N, C-alpha and C positions, 0 to 999 in steps of 0.2 A: 308368233303371236298376232292380233289381227291392231293396226293401226288403231282403232276406236278403242279396244280394250287399253291397249295400252297410254291413250291419253286420258281413258278415264282415271287409270293406275297412278298417275302423274298428279292428278285433278283432286282424288280424293273423293269422300263423300261429301258436297256441299247442296246447299239449296238456294236456288235461284228463282228469284221471281220476277214475270215480266209486268213491266209497266209503260210509261209514254216513249214515243220512239227518242226525242229530245233527249233523254234523260243519259242514254250511253254516251260515253264520254269516247268509247274505242269506236272504231268499225272495221269492218271487213269486205271488201267486195271482191267476187270473182265471176269471170266470164269465161264460156265455153262454147265453141260453135259444133252444132250438131248436124249432121250428114241428112236432115231430113225435114221436110217443112214444120213450121210453128204449129199447123192444124195437128199434125201428125204427132208432135212432141207436147200440146196441150193436153190430147186422152189419156194420158198418162201423167205428166207432173200434175196439170189441173186439178186432178181429184185428190181434195187435199188429205186425203185417208190412204193413198198409194203409195207413199214416201217408200212403205216397207219393200215394194217392189222394187224399184230404183235405188234406194240409197243402201249399200254394204253393210251398213251400221246397227240398220232397224229389222228387224226379226219379223215384227208384228206392229200392226196400228189398227187403233180400237175406235172406232168414229161415234164420240157423243154427240149428238144433236145432228142437224142438217148439213151434208155437205155442201159447200159453197155459201153457205149463211154464217154472216157475222156470228161471234159466238161460239161455233161448233169449236168443240176440243178434239182432238185426238190424244190417245193414250198411247204413246209407242211401246216395245219391249225391245231392248238394245241387244248387241250380242251377245255383250255380257252378265246380263239377267238384268241390267237396270232399268229404269224406266225414267219418262220424262212425259210431262204433261203439256201440250200446248194449245192455243189458242188462236182459232181465225181473226183476226182485224178488219180485215177489209178483202174482199173477191170480186175480181171484174172479168168474165169469161172474154167479153168483147176485145179488151186490152190484155190479156193474156197474162194475168198479173195477177198475185194474193200476197198479205202480209198477215204474220203472224207473231207470237209471241210466246217465250216459255213462261211457263206457270210456275213449273216444278221440274228439278232436273240436278242432278249429280254435278255438272258442269261449273268449273269454277267462275260463273259468271252471274251477274245478276243484270237486272232491267235490258234483258233480251230481246231485240224485234228484227224481224227481217222480213225481207220481201224476195219474191223470185217474180221477173220477167220474163217471156220470151218476145222474141221481135224476131223480125224478118232479118235474114245477111243473104248473101250473094250465092245465084246460084240454086235458089229453093231449099237454101239451107237455114235453120235456125240457131239464134245469138240468144245464149240462156244467161241471165244476170241475176247474182242471188247478194244482196248487201245487208249487210247486218248492221247493226250498233248494238252497244254492250257495255257493261263496267267490269273489269276484272274482281273478282271476289275470293280473297285466300289465299291467291295466286300475285305475280307481276302482271304489268299491262302487257309485256312481251309474251309470256308463256301464254293467257288469255288467247291475244290476238292467234297466236300460233294454233291454239288447240282448235277454236271457230274455224280458221282458214284451211287446218287440214279435214276436219269433218266436211266443210263446205267442195274443198278439192275431191274428198273419198265419192264423196256424191254425185258432182260431174261427171268424175270420169268413168263412172260405172253407166250412167245415163249414155252419154257420150257413146261407150263401149257397144251399148246393146241397138245404138243405131248405125252403129257404123257400114257404112258401104265397102264392097269387099272390092 
């Protein structure tokens, strides 16, 4: 059973709405070093509508609006058939960073907001940081934090594997 499917079965079908960043009492931050330059990683990660290429739980991403424009939305179809609607809150190609919020989802969180940032690391590599804040909704704080952490870990592991040097 895929990790994502397991997590969603634990979470149940709940509705989450994205609002302001400060509203989330819980937070998860993950960091990974990727074996290629930030410019190369940004070509993939920086495309708000390309998460289906690098996150194993996302089968399809459909853009609503203009990529890289605040207010754009992406409708994600997940590996278990569930959908999630996310809204782009800010985008900076120059800083290789964007923030987004979950508008509708089966995840057991509310007030979810996340920021993905790429920075240079040693020897031409990239440090990717994925920070999120949220409130637990229908599950304990610990369960919500574990679920969000596992989702971030899965995406970052797949992305890192895509750029692994032999």
